[in-house]
C-alpha positions in Angstrom: -104.3 160.5 15.1 -105.3 157.5 12.4 -103.1 154.6 12.6 -102.3 151.3 11.6 -100.6 149.1 14.2 -97.8 146.5 13.6 -97.2 143.6 16.2 -97.6 140.0 16.9 -97.0 138.8 20.4 -99.1 139.7 23.6 -96.7 142.4 24.6 -98.9 144.7 22.1 -102.2 144.0 23.1 -102.1 147.0 26.1 -101.0 149.4 23.6 -103.5 148.2 21.3 -106.5 148.4 23.2 -105.1 151.9 24.5 -105.0 152.8 20.8 -108.7 151.5 19.7 -109.9 153.8 22.7 -108.3 156.9 22.2 -107.2 157.3 18.1 -108.5 155.6 15.5 -107.1 152.4 14.1 -107.3 152.1 10.3 -105.9 148.4 10.3 -104.2 146.1 12.1 -100.9 144.1 10.4 -99.7 140.7 12.3 -97.7 137.7 11.5 -99.5 134.8 9.3 -101.1 132.3 11.3 -98.8 129.1 12.1 -99.1 125.8 12.6 -98.8 125.2 16.7 -99.2 122.5 19.4 -99.1 118.8 19.2 -101.8 119.1 16.5 -100.3 121.5 14.4 -103.3 123.4 14.1 -102.9 126.7 12.3 -103.1 129.5 15.2 -103.4 133.4 14.5 -101.0 135.8 16.7 -102.0 137.0 20.0 -102.2 140.6 18.4 -104.5 139.1 15.5 -107.0 137.5 17.4 -107.6 140.7 19.7 -107.9 143.2 17.1 -110.5 140.2 15.1 -112.1 140.5 19.2 -112.3 144.0 18.9 -113.7 144.1 15.5 -110.9 145.7 13.7 -112.2 145.0 10.0 -109.0 145.6 8.2 -106.4 142.7 9.7 -103.4 142.2 7.4 -101.4 139.1 7.8 -98.5 139.6 4.6 -95.7 136.6 4.4 -93.6 139.4 2.5 -93.8 142.9 4.2 -92.0 143.8 0.5 -95.5 142.9 -1.2 -96.4 145.7 -3.5 -100.0 144.6 -2.9 -99.7 144.9 0.5 -97.6 148.6 0.6 -100.7 149.5 -1.6 -103.4 148.5 0.8 -101.5 149.9 3.6 -101.1 153.7 1.3 -104.9 153.3 0.8 -105.5 153.6 4.9 -104.5 157.0 4.6 -102.9 156.6 8.2 -101.1 159.7 9.8 -98.8 157.6 11.5 -97.4 153.9 11.7 -96.7 152.0 15.4 -94.6 149.5 16.0 -95.2 147.5 18.8 -93.0 143.5 18.9 -92.8 142.9 15.1 -90.9 142.2 12.7 -88.1 144.5 11.2 -89.9 146.7 8.0 -88.3 147.9 4.8 -87.8 151.5 4.1 -90.8 151.3 1.6 -93.2 150.5 4.2 -92.0 152.2 7.4 -91.9 155.8 5.5 -95.2 155.9 4.1 -97.2 158.0 6.6 -96.8 161.6 6.8 -96.0 161.1 10.6 -93.9 158.0 9.6 -93.3 155.0 11.6 -92.7 154.7 15.9 -91.5 151.7 17.9 -92.2 150.7 21.2 -88.8 149.2 22.3 -88.6 147.4 25.9 -85.5 148.8 26.8 -84.0 152.3 27.5 -82.0 152.4 24.7 -79.6 152.3 23.1 -78.9 149.8 25.5 -80.3 146.1 24.8 -81.3 146.6 21.2 -82.6 143.5 19.6 -85.4 140.5 19.9 -85.0 139.7 23.9 -84.0 142.9 26.0 -86.2 142.0 28.9 -84.3 138.7 29.3 -80.9 140.3 28.7 -81.3 143.2 31.4 -82.3 140.6 34.0 -79.7 138.5 33.2 -77.0 140.9 33.2 -77.9 142.4 36.6 -80.1 145.0 36.0 -81.9 147.0 38.4 -83.7 149.4 36.0 -84.6 149.2 32.5 -87.5 151.0 30.8 -89.3 151.8 27.6 -88.3 153.5 24.5 -90.6 155.1 21.9 -88.4 155.7 18.9 -88.5 156.7 15.2 -87.8 153.9 13.3 -84.7 153.8 10.9 -82.9 151.3 8.4 -80.8 150.3 11.6 -82.2 147.7 13.8 -83.4 149.7 17.0 -81.3 153.0 16.4 -83.6 155.4 15.7 -83.8 158.9 17.4 -85.5 158.6 21.1 -88.9 160.6 21.4 -89.9 159.3 24.9 -88.3 157.1 27.6 -89.4 155.9 30.9 -87.9 154.1 33.4 -88.8 150.9 35.5 -87.0 149.3 38.2 -86.5 145.8 38.2 -87.4 143.6 41.6 -84.6 141.5 43.0 -86.6 138.2 42.4 -88.4 139.9 39.4 -88.5 137.1 36.6 -88.7 138.1 32.7 -92.7 137.0 32.7 -93.2 139.4 35.6 -91.4 142.4 34.1 -92.5 141.7 30.7 -95.9 142.3 32.1 -95.1 145.7 33.7 -93.1 147.0 31.0 -96.1 145.8 28.5 -98.3 148.1 30.2 -95.7 150.7 31.1 -95.4 150.9 27.0 -98.7 151.6 26.1 -99.0 154.4 28.7 -95.4 155.9 27.2 -97.1 155.5 23.2 -100.4 157.4 24.2 -98.1 160.1 25.9 -95.9 160.2 22.3 -98.7 160.2 20.2 -100.5 163.2 22.2 -96.8 165.1 21.9 -96.2 164.4 17.9 -99.8 165.8 17.6 -98.9 168.7 19.5 -95.3 168.7 17.8 -94.0 169.4 21.2 -91.8 166.2 20.8 -88.8 166.0 18.6 -86.2 162.9 18.4 -82.9 163.0 19.7 -80.1 160.4 18.6 -78.9 157.3 20.4 -75.5 157.5 21.6 -74.1 154.5 19.8 -71.1 154.3 21.4 -73.2 153.2 24.5 -75.3 150.5 22.7 -75.4 147.1 23.8 -77.2 144.0 22.3 -80.0 141.7 23.4 -79.7 138.4 21.0 -82.5 136.2 20.6 -82.5 133.6 23.5 -81.6 129.6 22.4 -82.0 126.7 23.8 -78.5 126.0 23.4 -78.2 129.0 26.6 -80.1 127.0 29.3 -77.5 124.3 30.5 -76.2 125.9 33.7 -72.4 126.5 34.0 -71.7 126.2 37.6 -68.4 127.8 36.9 -70.3 131.1 37.3 -71.2 132.9 40.1 -74.3 132.2 41.8 -75.7 135.5 41.4 -74.7 135.5 37.9 -76.8 131.5 37.5 -79.7 133.3 39.7 -80.0 135.8 37.2 -79.9 133.6 34.5 -82.8 131.4 36.1 -84.9 134.6 36.6 -84.2 135.9 32.8 -85.0 132.4 31.5 -87.9 131.7 33.3 -90.6 130.6 31.7 -88.7 130.3 28.3 -85.9 128.7 27.7 -85.9 127.9 31.1 -82.8 126.3 32.8 -81.6 123.1 33.7 -78.5 120.7 35.1 -77.5 117.1 34.7 -78.2 115.2 37.9 -76.6 111.5 37.5 -76.7 111.9 34.0 -80.5 112.9 33.6 -81.6 116.3 33.1 -83.0 117.9 36.1 -84.5 121.4 35.3 -84.0 124.1 38.1 -87.5 126.2 38.2 -86.4 128.4 41.1 -83.3 128.9 43.3 -81.5 131.7 45.3 -78.3 132.3 46.1 -76.6 131.4 49.6 -73.4 132.8 51.0 -72.2 129.6 51.8 -68.3 128.4 50.7 -66.8 124.8 50.3 -63.9 123.4 49.1 -65.7 121.2 46.7 -65.6 121.6 43.1 -67.9 124.0 41.6 -71.5 121.9 40.3 -70.8 119.7 43.9 -74.0 119.5 46.0 -72.4 120.9 49.4 -75.7 120.6 51.8 -79.2 119.1 51.4 -82.3 120.2 53.5 -85.8 118.9 54.1 -86.7 121.6 50.9 -83.6 122.0 49.4 -80.2 121.6 48.3 -77.3 123.8 47.8 -74.9 123.6 45.0 -71.3 124.9 44.6 -71.0 127.7 42.5 -67.6 129.6 41.5 -68.2 132.0 44.3 -71.1 131.3 47.0 -73.6 128.7 46.3 -77.2 128.3 44.9 -79.9 126.9 47.1 -82.4 125.3 44.7 -85.9 125.3 45.7 -88.1 123.7 42.5 -87.0 121.2 40.1 -88.4 119.9 37.0 -87.1 116.3 36.6 -86.8 114.6 33.4 -90.0 113.8 31.6 -92.5 115.1 34.8 -93.7 118.2 36.0 -92.3 120.8 38.3 -92.1 119.9 41.9 -90.8 121.8 45.0 -87.7 120.2 45.9 -89.4 118.7 49.2 -91.5 116.7 46.9 -88.4 115.9 44.9 -86.0 114.4 47.7 -89.2 112.6 48.8 -88.5 109.9 46.0 -84.6 110.7 45.3 -81.7 110.4 48.0 -79.2 113.1 47.4 -76.0 112.7 49.1 -73.6 115.8 49.3 -70.8 115.4 46.9 -73.0 114.7 44.2 -71.8 116.8 41.3 -74.5 118.6 39.1 -73.0 119.1 35.7 
């Protein structure tokens, strides 16, 4: 099939790679280059860089998706279908252009976790299973008819970064299977059950501060979900201490939530609403990540110290 691919994040690179191998990619649409890093040098999106490396000749990076000249340029690509993976919300004038419409690869089992952070929110909620959904784009946000879904289990210790990679590859497989089904007219979209919908809003740095008045398991899930961005932290003696890794332990105490209730050679335990969190890796303010063993070499931490 003749395809226009729309994406920006590296989540979409496996899908684009497979499309270049199995189909004809007429054009790639991505976000404009943005200033990044300390030098604020303009840098292309991962998808745009990959497309350029692969020799894709038509790469569009419009500021405004509603721009008339951009829409006309896409129409001239004569694509059979548009494929979206981790991109912006498209106006109807764009997603209705090709004869087979526009399909999207989303990293959840829709209608659960509609929105920009489905992987992180699924882990944060303690889900044991997620997946990918290929659906037809309509005027809603992740609300279109479902064409195909693939289920993926979530490991008990799996972080967002690890699950991101697995779902990226799974999404590429699902996309190729979907396109084959569309070409053979063997796939028909079915509507989502809106009563079962849940949302996955973008993560914010304000959420990174750990609330010790939560169960240990919930805090652990948040640490996994927020790794690597935006991370999680607590305040220890007034200074920010990033909690890079920790595990829940069955340990009760009469101390207040947030109190250090045990210190070992390579860990310290913090009281939670229920249970405790065994902290194993930290990032002190202004320093690099380190094991708690190394942290304790330069820090005398006593039981009863409060994390806030």
